[in-house]
N, C-alpha and C positions, 0 to 999 in steps of 0.2 A: 569499553566502547559504549556508545549511547545511540539511541535511535535518532533518525533525522527529525522526527516529529514526536518528542517525548509527551506532548499533551494528549496523545492517543492512548496512553497507558490506561488500562481498565475502563476505557470508554465503551459504551454499548451503543451500537449503530442499529437504527430501526427504520423501517419504511414509513410512509405517511399514515399507515393504519396502526402503527405501534408494534409491528411484528419484527423481531430481531432478524437481521440478515444472516443467511447461511449460504456457504459456497462462495464461488468466485464472482467478482464484479469488476467492471472497468470504470474508472473515473475519467471522464473525457472533458478536457478544458480547451476551448478555442484559443488559438494563438496566431499572431502575425509573424512570429519568428520563422524566418525562411529555412531554418534547419529542420523544421517539421513540415515535410512536403504535403502532408494531408491537411494541414491547417489546424491540427489538434494535438494536444499533449495527452498521452494515455498513461495512467497509473493503474496497475493491476493489484487488487486486494482480495484476500480470502478471509472469510468470517466463519466463526462457529458460535452459534447462539448470540450473535451480535458483536462478538469481540474478535479482534484480529487474532488469527490462529493459523499456523502452518509453517512449512519451510519450502519455499518462501511464503510469507504472508503478505508482503508488499514487494512489488517490483516497480521501481521508479523508472522513468524514461531514460535516465542516464546510466542505467544498468545496475544500480545499487539494489541489492536484494536483502531483505531482513526476515529473520525467523522470529516468530512470536508464539507464545504458548498461553492460550486462554486470556488474552488481553495484556500479557506481560512480555516486554521485549526480552529476547534471549541473546541474539547475536546477529552480526552482519554475515550473511551467507555468501555474498559475492560483492566485491567492491564496485564502485562506479567505474565505468570504462576508463576515465581519465587517470584512475589510480592503479590500473593494471600494468 
């Protein structure tokens, strides 16, 4: 299995002051898709020292959950809803 976004492997995410992210964050993207009643698509991500880390480290809006360890993809923890 491969991650949905393989380009994220070993990437370090930092804030505008150059401090690596730690903990959980929500990436919010506006959408006109009527399936998203709020008008936004939300992806939940968890970082440790700026790298994706945890189980799950990424929760996509379609239900896909991925486990990452220190910036390296480990496995899909939960499939997308359409694949259940």
